[in-house]
PQR file of N, CA, C, O and H, with PARSE charges and radii, in Angstrom:
ATOM      1  N   MET A   1       0.836  -1.200   0.000 -0.4000 1.5000
ATOM      2  CA  MET A   1       0.000   0.000   0.000 -0.0000 2.0000
ATOM      3  C   MET A   1       0.875   1.256   0.000  0.5500 1.7000
ATOM      4  O   MET A   1       0.648   2.189  -0.770 -0.5500 1.4000
ATOM      5  N   ILE A   2       1.873   1.257   0.876 -0.4000 1.5000
ATOM      6  CA  ILE A   2       2.746   2.432   0.972 -0.0000 2.0000
ATOM      7  C   ILE A   2       3.499   2.635  -0.343  0.5500 1.7000
ATOM      8  O   ILE A   2       3.643   3.760  -0.822 -0.5500 1.4000
ATOM      9  H   ILE A   2       2.057   0.499   1.502  0.4000 1.0000
ATOM     10  N   LEU A   3       3.974   1.533  -0.915 -0.4000 1.5000
ATOM     11  CA  LEU A   3       4.723   1.638  -2.165 -0.0000 2.0000
ATOM     12  C   LEU A   3       3.851   2.243  -3.253  0.5500 1.7000
ATOM     13  O   LEU A   3       4.305   3.090  -4.022 -0.5500 1.4000
ATOM     14  H   LEU A   3       3.857   0.619  -0.526  0.4000 1.0000
ATOM     15  N   ARG A   4       2.594   1.806  -3.319 -0.4000 1.5000
ATOM     16  CA  ARG A   4       1.677   2.342  -4.338 -0.0000 2.0000
ATOM     17  C   ARG A   4       1.495   3.843  -4.136  0.5500 1.7000
ATOM     18  O   ARG A   4       1.468   4.605  -5.102 -0.5500 1.4000
ATOM     19  H   ARG A   4       2.224   1.117  -2.694  0.4000 1.0000
ATOM     20  N   SER A   5       1.369   4.268  -2.878 -0.4000 1.5000
ATOM     21  CA  SER A   5       1.183   5.697  -2.591 -0.0000 2.0000
ATOM     22  C   SER A   5       2.403   6.488  -3.052  0.5500 1.7000
ATOM     23  O   SER A   5       2.272   7.569  -3.627 -0.5500 1.4000
ATOM     24  H   SER A   5       1.391   3.649  -2.093  0.4000 1.0000
ATOM     25  N   ILE A   6       3.588   5.943  -2.796 -0.4000 1.5000
ATOM     26  CA  ILE A   6       4.823   6.623  -3.197 -0.0000 2.0000
ATOM     27  C   ILE A   6       4.897   6.729  -4.716  0.5500 1.7000
ATOM     28  O   ILE A   6       5.256   7.777  -5.253 -0.5500 1.4000
ATOM     29  H   ILE A   6       3.695   5.065  -2.329  0.4000 1.0000
ATOM     30  N   VAL A   7       4.557   5.644  -5.405 -0.4000 1.5000
ATOM     31  CA  VAL A   7       4.606   5.648  -6.873 -0.0000 2.0000
ATOM     32  C   VAL A   7       3.620   6.668  -7.434  0.5500 1.7000
ATOM     33  O   VAL A   7       3.963   7.446  -8.325 -0.5500 1.4000
ATOM     34  H   VAL A   7       4.265   4.793  -4.969  0.4000 1.0000
ATOM     35  N   LEU A   8       2.392   6.662  -6.910 -0.4000 1.5000
ATOM     36  CA  LEU A   8       1.387   7.615  -7.399 -0.0000 2.0000
ATOM     37  C   LEU A   8       1.834   9.048  -7.123  0.5500 1.7000
ATOM     38  O   LEU A   8       1.644   9.931  -7.960 -0.5500 1.4000
ATOM     39  H   LEU A   8       2.114   6.030  -6.186  0.4000 1.0000
ATOM     40  N   PHE A   9       2.426   9.280  -5.956 -0.4000 1.5000
ATOM     41  CA  PHE A   9       2.897  10.623  -5.604 -0.0000 2.0000
ATOM     42  C   PHE A   9       4.010  11.057  -6.560  0.5500 1.7000
ATOM     43  O   PHE A   9       4.040  12.205  -7.004 -0.5500 1.4000
ATOM     44  H   PHE A   9       2.581   8.563  -5.276  0.4000 1.0000
ATOM     45  N   ALA A  10       4.926  10.131  -6.877 -0.4000 1.5000
ATOM     46  CA  ALA A  10       6.030  10.445  -7.783 -0.0000 2.0000
ATOM     47  C   ALA A  10       5.495  10.747  -9.180  0.5500 1.7000
ATOM     48  O   ALA A  10       5.939  11.699  -9.822 -0.5500 1.4000
ATOM     49  H   ALA A  10       4.902   9.199  -6.516  0.4000 1.0000
ATOM     50  N   LEU A  11       4.543   9.940  -9.655 -0.4000 1.5000
ATOM     51  CA  LEU A  11       3.975  10.171 -10.985 -0.0000 2.0000
ATOM     52  C   LEU A  11       3.258  11.516 -11.030  0.5500 1.7000
ATOM     53  O   LEU A  11       3.357  12.239 -12.022 -0.5500 1.4000
ATOM     54  H   LEU A  11       4.183   9.166  -9.134  0.4000 1.0000
ATOM     55  N   ALA A  12       2.540  11.854  -9.965 -0.4000 1.5000
ATOM     56  CA  ALA A  12       1.830  13.139  -9.914 -0.0000 2.0000
ATOM     57  C   ALA A  12       2.843  14.283  -9.972  0.5500 1.7000
ATOM     58  O   ALA A  12       2.618  15.280 -10.659 -0.5500 1.4000
ATOM     59  H   ALA A  12       2.460  11.266  -9.159  0.4000 1.0000
ATOM     60  N   GLY A  13       3.948  14.139  -9.257 -0.4000 1.5000
ATOM     61  CA  GLY A  13       4.980  15.175  -9.257 -0.0000 2.0000
ATOM     62  C   GLY A  13       5.595  15.335 -10.641  0.5500 1.7000
ATOM     63  O   GLY A  13       5.789  16.456 -11.111 -0.5500 1.4000
ATOM     64  H   GLY A  13       4.130  13.330  -8.699  0.4000 1.0000
ATOM     65  N   LEU A  14       5.902  14.215 -11.296 -0.4000 1.5000
ATOM     66  CA  LEU A  14       6.481  14.281 -12.639 -0.0000 2.0000
ATOM     67  C   LEU A  14       5.503  14.914 -13.611  0.5500 1.7000
ATOM     68  O   LEU A  14       5.900  15.706 -14.466 -0.5500 1.4000
ATOM     69  H   LEU A  14       5.744  13.304 -10.914  0.4000 1.0000
ATOM     70  N   ALA A  15       4.219  14.570 -13.488 -0.4000 1.5000
ATOM     71  CA  ALA A  15       3.200  15.121 -14.385 -0.0000 2.0000
ATOM     72  C   ALA A  15       3.108  16.636 -14.187  0.5500 1.7000
ATOM     73  O   ALA A  15       2.983  17.389 -15.152 -0.5500 1.4000
ATOM     74  H   ALA A  15       3.896  13.927 -12.793  0.4000 1.0000
ATOM     75  N   GLU A  16       3.172  17.070 -12.929 -0.4000 1.5000
ATOM     76  CA  GLU A  16       3.079  18.508 -12.644 -0.0000 2.0000
ATOM     77  C   GLU A  16       4.295  19.247 -13.195  0.5500 1.7000
ATOM     78  O   GLU A  16       4.165  20.325 -13.775 -0.5500 1.4000
ATOM     79  H   GLU A  16       3.274  16.458 -12.145  0.4000 1.0000
ATOM     80  N   ILE A  17       5.482  18.658 -13.010 -0.4000 1.5000
ATOM     81  CA  ILE A  17       6.714  19.276 -13.511 -0.0000 2.0000
ATOM     82  C   ILE A  17       6.687  19.316 -15.042  0.5500 1.7000
ATOM     83  O   ILE A  17       7.038  20.325 -15.653 -0.5500 1.4000
ATOM     84  H   ILE A  17       5.587  17.782 -12.539  0.4000 1.0000
ATOM     85  N   GLY A  18       6.262  18.195 -15.653 -0.4000 1.5000
ATOM     86  CA  GLY A  18       6.194  18.135 -17.117 -0.0000 2.0000
ATOM     87  C   GLY A  18       5.199  19.156 -17.645  0.5500 1.7000
ATOM     88  O   GLY A  18       5.459  19.814 -18.653 -0.5500 1.4000
ATOM     89  H   GLY A  18       5.977  17.376 -15.156  0.4000 1.0000
ATOM     90  N   GLY A  19       4.053  19.294 -16.966 -0.4000 1.5000
ATOM     91  CA  GLY A  19       3.038  20.255 -17.404 -0.0000 2.0000
ATOM     92  C   GLY A  19       3.581  21.673 -17.306  0.5500 1.7000
ATOM     93  O   GLY A  19       3.367  22.486 -18.205 -0.5500 1.4000
ATOM     94  H   GLY A  19       3.843  18.759 -16.148  0.4000 1.0000
ATOM     95  N   GLY A  20       4.282  21.972 -16.219 -0.4000 1.5000
ATOM     96  CA  GLY A  20       4.849  23.310 -16.054 -0.0000 2.0000
ATOM     97  C   GLY A  20       5.893  23.587 -17.135  0.5500 1.7000
ATOM     98  O   GLY A  20       5.978  24.703 -17.647 -0.5500 1.4000
ATOM     99  H   GLY A  20       4.456  21.311 -15.489  0.4000 1.0000
ATOM    100  N   TYR A  21       6.689  22.565 -17.482 -0.4000 1.5000
ATOM    101  CA  TYR A  21       7.708  22.722 -18.520 -0.0000 2.0000
ATOM    102  C   TYR A  21       7.060  23.038 -19.860  0.5500 1.7000
ATOM    103  O   TYR A  21       7.520  23.918 -20.588 -0.5500 1.4000
ATOM    104  H   TYR A  21       6.620  21.659 -17.066  0.4000 1.0000
ATOM    105  N   LEU A  22       5.972  22.303 -20.187 -0.4000 1.5000
ATOM    106  CA  LEU A  22       5.270  22.551 -21.449 -0.0000 2.0000
ATOM    107  C   LEU A  22       4.671  23.954 -21.453  0.5500 1.7000
ATOM    108  O   LEU A  22       4.671  24.627 -22.483 -0.5500 1.4000
ATOM    109  H   LEU A  22       5.599  21.589 -19.595  0.4000 1.0000
ATOM    110  N   MET A  23       4.160  24.395 -20.306 -0.4000 1.5000
ATOM    111  CA  MET A  23       3.577  25.740 -20.219 -0.0000 2.0000
ATOM    112  C   MET A  23       4.648  26.784 -20.511  0.5500 1.7000
ATOM    113  O   MET A  23       4.386  27.764 -21.209 -0.5500 1.4000
ATOM    114  H   MET A  23       4.160  23.848 -19.469  0.4000 1.0000
ATOM    115  N   TRP A  24       5.866  26.579 -19.975 -0.4000 1.5000
ATOM    116  CA  TRP A  24       6.950  27.537 -20.217 -0.0000 2.0000
ATOM    117  C   TRP A  24       7.341  27.540 -21.689  0.5500 1.7000
ATOM    118  O   TRP A  24       7.699  28.585 -22.232 -0.5500 1.4000
ATOM    119  H   TRP A  24       6.079  25.783 -19.407  0.4000 1.0000
ATOM    120  N   LEU A  25       7.275  26.369 -22.348 -0.4000 1.5000
ATOM    121  CA  LEU A  25       7.620  26.316 -23.770 -0.0000 2.0000
ATOM    122  C   LEU A  25       6.629  27.130 -24.589  0.5500 1.7000
ATOM    123  O   LEU A  25       7.003  27.776 -25.568 -0.5500 1.4000
ATOM    124  H   LEU A  25       6.984  25.519 -21.907  0.4000 1.0000
ATOM    125  N   TRP A  26       5.349  27.093 -24.177 -0.4000 1.5000
ATOM    126  CA  TRP A  26       4.317  27.830 -24.925 -0.0000 2.0000
ATOM    127  C   TRP A  26       4.432  29.331 -24.696  0.5500 1.7000
ATOM    128  O   TRP A  26       4.064  30.112 -25.574 -0.5500 1.4000
ATOM    129  H   TRP A  26       5.046  26.568 -23.382  0.4000 1.0000
ATOM    130  N   LEU A  27       4.938  29.759 -23.524 -0.4000 1.5000
ATOM    131  CA  LEU A  27       5.026  31.196 -23.237 -0.0000 2.0000
ATOM    132  C   LEU A  27       6.132  31.863 -24.048  0.5500 1.7000
ATOM    133  O   LEU A  27       6.343  33.070 -23.929 -0.5500 1.4000
ATOM    134  H   LEU A  27       5.237  29.125 -22.811  0.4000 1.0000
TER
END
C-alpha cells in the first residue's frame, strides 16, 4: 500500500513538472 502511494505521488509530481515545462515552452 505504501509503495503504491509513493509511486502515485512520484507520478503526480512528474506530471506537474512536465506540465509546467510545457507551459513555459508555450510562453
